[in-house]
ROLO-225028 format. One record per residue (C-alpha): residue in three letters; residue number from 1; x, y, z. Coordinates in Angstrom, 1 decimal, decimal comma. Layout:
BEGIN
<node code="ALA" pos="NUM" c1="X" c2="Y" c3="Z"/>
...
***
This chain:
BEGIN
<node code="UNK" pos="1" c1="0,0" c2="0,0" c3="0,0"/>
<node code="UNK" pos="2" c1="1,3" c2="3,5" c3="-1,0"/>
<node code="UNK" pos="3" c1="0,9" c2="6,5" c3="1,2"/>
<node code="UNK" pos="4" c1="0,8" c2="9,9" c3="-0,2"/>
<node code="UNK" pos="5" c1="2,0" c2="12,6" c3="2,1"/>
<node code="UNK" pos="6" c1="0,8" c2="16,1" c3="1,2"/>
<node code="UNK" pos="7" c1="3,2" c2="18,7" c3="2,1"/>
<node code="UNK" pos="8" c1="1,7" c2="22,1" c3="2,7"/>
<node code="UNK" pos="9" c1="3,8" c2="25,2" c3="2,6"/>
<node code="UNK" pos="10" c1="2,7" c2="27,3" c3="5,5"/>
<node code="UNK" pos="11" c1="1,7" c2="30,8" c3="4,6"/>
<node code="UNK" pos="12" c1="4,4" c2="33,2" c3="5,3"/>
<node code="UNK" pos="13" c1="2,9" c2="36,2" c3="7,3"/>
<node code="UNK" pos="14" c1="3,9" c2="39,5" c3="6,0"/>
<node code="UNK" pos="15" c1="4,0" c2="42,7" c3="8,1"/>
<node code="UNK" pos="16" c1="1,6" c2="45,7" c3="7,6"/>
<node code="UNK" pos="17" c1="4,7" c2="47,6" c3="6,3"/>
<node code="UNK" pos="18" c1="5,5" c2="44,9" c3="3,7"/>
<node code="UNK" pos="19" c1="1,6" c2="44,9" c3="2,6"/>
<node code="UNK" pos="20" c1="1,8" c2="48,8" c3="2,3"/>
<node code="UNK" pos="21" c1="5,1" c2="48,5" c3="0,3"/>
<node code="UNK" pos="22" c1="3,5" c2="46,0" c3="-2,3"/>
<node code="UNK" pos="23" c1="0,4" c2="48,1" c3="-2,5"/>
<node code="UNK" pos="24" c1="2,4" c2="51,2" c3="-3,2"/>
<node code="UNK" pos="25" c1="4,7" c2="49,2" c3="-5,6"/>
<node code="UNK" pos="26" c1="1,6" c2="48,0" c3="-7,4"/>
<node code="UNK" pos="27" c1="0,1" c2="51,6" c3="-7,7"/>
<node code="UNK" pos="28" c1="3,5" c2="52,8" c3="-9,3"/>
<node code="UNK" pos="29" c1="3,5" c2="50,0" c3="-11,8"/>
<node code="UNK" pos="30" c1="-0,2" c2="50,7" c3="-12,7"/>
<node code="UNK" pos="31" c1="0,8" c2="54,5" c3="-13,1"/>
<node code="UNK" pos="32" c1="3,8" c2="53,9" c3="-15,0"/>
<node code="UNK" pos="33" c1="2,2" c2="51,4" c3="-17,3"/>
<node code="UNK" pos="34" c1="-0,6" c2="53,7" c3="-18,1"/>
<node code="UNK" pos="35" c1="1,8" c2="56,7" c3="-18,6"/>
<node code="UNK" pos="36" c1="3,6" c2="54,5" c3="-21,2"/>
<node code="UNK" pos="37" c1="0,2" c2="53,4" c3="-22,9"/>
<node code="UNK" pos="38" c1="0,9" c2="49,7" c3="-22,1"/>
<node code="UNK" pos="39" c1="-2,0" c2="47,5" c3="-21,5"/>
<node code="UNK" pos="40" c1="-2,1" c2="44,9" c3="-18,8"/>
<node code="UNK" pos="41" c1="-2,2" c2="42,2" c3="-21,4"/>
<node code="UNK" pos="42" c1="1,0" c2="43,7" c3="-23,1"/>
<node code="UNK" pos="43" c1="2,8" c2="43,9" c3="-19,9"/>
<node code="UNK" pos="44" c1="1,8" c2="40,2" c3="-19,0"/>
<node code="UNK" pos="45" c1="3,1" c2="39,0" c3="-22,4"/>
<node code="UNK" pos="46" c1="6,4" c2="40,7" c3="-21,9"/>
<node code="UNK" pos="47" c1="6,7" c2="39,4" c3="-18,4"/>
<node code="UNK" pos="48" c1="5,5" c2="35,7" c3="-19,3"/>
<node code="UNK" pos="49" c1="2,6" c2="35,9" c3="-16,9"/>
<node code="UNK" pos="50" c1="-1,2" c2="36,2" c3="-17,2"/>
<node code="UNK" pos="51" c1="-3,2" c2="39,5" c3="-17,2"/>
<node code="UNK" pos="52" c1="-4,8" c2="38,5" c3="-14,1"/>
<node code="UNK" pos="53" c1="-1,2" c2="38,3" c3="-12,4"/>
<node code="UNK" pos="54" c1="-0,5" c2="41,8" c3="-13,7"/>
<node code="UNK" pos="55" c1="-3,8" c2="42,9" c3="-11,9"/>
<node code="UNK" pos="56" c1="-2,8" c2="41,1" c3="-8,8"/>
<node code="UNK" pos="57" c1="0,6" c2="42,8" c3="-8,8"/>
<node code="UNK" pos="58" c1="-1,0" c2="46,3" c3="-9,4"/>
<node code="UNK" pos="59" c1="-3,5" c2="45,9" c3="-6,6"/>
<node code="UNK" pos="60" c1="-0,7" c2="44,7" c3="-4,3"/>
<node code="UNK" pos="61" c1="-2,6" c2="41,4" c3="-3,6"/>
<node code="UNK" pos="62" c1="0,4" c2="39,4" c3="-5,1"/>
<node code="UNK" pos="63" c1="4,1" c2="40,2" c3="-4,6"/>
<node code="UNK" pos="64" c1="6,2" c2="41,0" c3="-7,7"/>
<node code="UNK" pos="65" c1="9,2" c2="38,6" c3="-7,9"/>
<node code="UNK" pos="66" c1="12,5" c2="40,5" c3="-7,5"/>
<node code="UNK" pos="67" c1="13,8" c2="38,7" c3="-10,6"/>
<node code="UNK" pos="68" c1="11,1" c2="40,5" c3="-12,6"/>
<node code="UNK" pos="69" c1="11,9" c2="44,1" c3="-11,5"/>
<node code="UNK" pos="70" c1="14,7" c2="44,8" c3="-13,8"/>
<node code="UNK" pos="71" c1="12,6" c2="43,7" c3="-16,7"/>
<node code="UNK" pos="72" c1="9,6" c2="45,6" c3="-15,5"/>
<node code="UNK" pos="73" c1="11,5" c2="48,9" c3="-15,0"/>
<node code="UNK" pos="74" c1="13,1" c2="48,7" c3="-18,4"/>
<node code="UNK" pos="75" c1="9,6" c2="47,9" c3="-20,1"/>
<node code="UNK" pos="76" c1="8,1" c2="50,9" c3="-18,1"/>
<node code="UNK" pos="77" c1="10,9" c2="53,2" c3="-19,0"/>
<node code="UNK" pos="78" c1="12,1" c2="54,0" c3="-15,7"/>
<node code="UNK" pos="79" c1="14,8" c2="53,1" c3="-13,2"/>
<node code="UNK" pos="80" c1="14,7" c2="50,6" c3="-10,4"/>
<node code="UNK" pos="81" c1="15,0" c2="53,4" c3="-7,8"/>
<node code="UNK" pos="82" c1="11,8" c2="55,1" c3="-9,1"/>
<node code="UNK" pos="83" c1="9,9" c2="51,8" c3="-9,5"/>
<node code="UNK" pos="84" c1="10,8" c2="50,9" c3="-5,9"/>
<node code="UNK" pos="85" c1="9,8" c2="54,4" c3="-4,6"/>
<node code="UNK" pos="86" c1="13,2" c2="55,4" c3="-3,8"/>
<node code="UNK" pos="87" c1="13,8" c2="58,1" c3="-6,3"/>
<node code="UNK" pos="88" c1="15,3" c2="61,5" c3="-5,0"/>
<node code="UNK" pos="89" c1="15,4" c2="64,9" c3="-6,6"/>
<node code="UNK" pos="90" c1="19,1" c2="64,1" c3="-7,8"/>
<node code="UNK" pos="91" c1="18,0" c2="60,8" c3="-9,3"/>
<node code="UNK" pos="92" c1="15,0" c2="62,4" c3="-11,1"/>
<node code="UNK" pos="93" c1="17,4" c2="65,1" c3="-12,7"/>
<node code="UNK" pos="94" c1="19,6" c2="62,5" c3="-14,5"/>
<node code="UNK" pos="95" c1="18,8" c2="62,1" c3="-18,1"/>
<node code="UNK" pos="96" c1="15,4" c2="62,8" c3="-20,0"/>
<node code="UNK" pos="97" c1="12,0" c2="62,4" c3="-18,5"/>
<node code="UNK" pos="98" c1="10,8" c2="58,8" c3="-18,9"/>
<node code="UNK" pos="99" c1="7,9" c2="59,9" c3="-21,2"/>
<node code="UNK" pos="100" c1="10,3" c2="61,9" c3="-23,4"/>
<node code="UNK" pos="101" c1="12,8" c2="58,9" c3="-23,6"/>
<node code="UNK" pos="102" c1="9,8" c2="56,6" c3="-24,4"/>
<node code="UNK" pos="103" c1="8,9" c2="59,0" c3="-27,3"/>
<node code="UNK" pos="104" c1="12,5" c2="59,1" c3="-28,6"/>
<node code="UNK" pos="105" c1="12,7" c2="55,3" c3="-28,5"/>
<node code="UNK" pos="106" c1="9,5" c2="55,0" c3="-30,4"/>
<node code="UNK" pos="107" c1="10,6" c2="57,6" c3="-33,0"/>
<node code="UNK" pos="108" c1="13,9" c2="55,7" c3="-33,5"/>
<node code="UNK" pos="109" c1="11,8" c2="52,7" c3="-34,5"/>
<node code="UNK" pos="110" c1="10,1" c2="54,5" c3="-37,2"/>
<node code="UNK" pos="111" c1="11,4" c2="54,4" c3="-40,9"/>
<node code="UNK" pos="112" c1="14,0" c2="57,0" c3="-41,8"/>
<node code="UNK" pos="113" c1="11,6" c2="59,2" c3="-43,8"/>
<node code="UNK" pos="114" c1="9,2" c2="59,5" c3="-40,9"/>
<node code="UNK" pos="115" c1="12,0" c2="60,1" c3="-38,5"/>
<node code="UNK" pos="116" c1="13,1" c2="63,1" c3="-40,7"/>
<node code="UNK" pos="117" c1="9,5" c2="64,4" c3="-40,8"/>
<node code="UNK" pos="118" c1="9,6" c2="64,3" c3="-36,9"/>
<node code="UNK" pos="119" c1="12,8" c2="65,9" c3="-36,6"/>
<node code="UNK" pos="120" c1="11,6" c2="68,7" c3="-39,0"/>
<node code="UNK" pos="121" c1="8,6" c2="69,4" c3="-36,9"/>
<node code="UNK" pos="122" c1="10,5" c2="69,3" c3="-33,7"/>
<node code="UNK" pos="123" c1="13,2" c2="71,9" c3="-35,3"/>
<node code="UNK" pos="124" c1="10,3" c2="74,2" c3="-36,4"/>
<node code="UNK" pos="125" c1="8,7" c2="74,2" c3="-33,0"/>
<node code="UNK" pos="126" c1="12,0" c2="74,7" c3="-31,1"/>
<node code="UNK" pos="127" c1="13,0" c2="77,5" c3="-33,5"/>
<node code="UNK" pos="128" c1="9,9" c2="79,6" c3="-32,5"/>
<node code="UNK" pos="129" c1="10,6" c2="82,2" c3="-29,9"/>
<node code="UNK" pos="130" c1="9,4" c2="81,1" c3="-26,4"/>
<node code="UNK" pos="131" c1="6,5" c2="83,2" c3="-24,9"/>
***
């Protein structure tokens, strides 16, 4: 006769601080995702998880694996510091704003004639005297 022993992993209790951290992290992920015009489905495909998992991350009901954070930051066009809520004024002043950086990356993906058209429009706007 064979006996099957069911092993249960005890639920790991997390502190209220940790609960609040994951809720805040999820809210930042949701905000950054929306700012980048990325859907939950698109983000899920990039991370190799379901849309429901992304929703759970964003609501703070599920922890985001540490191994996913670098990819998540890159996809959302931000640094790990900002993603984790650690950004300082000095960190924010480094480099272009994430939204501008995302636009530049999208422009670089366009065919060369369209890139030239965008550059001409930008140059025309920048050449106008500021008010």
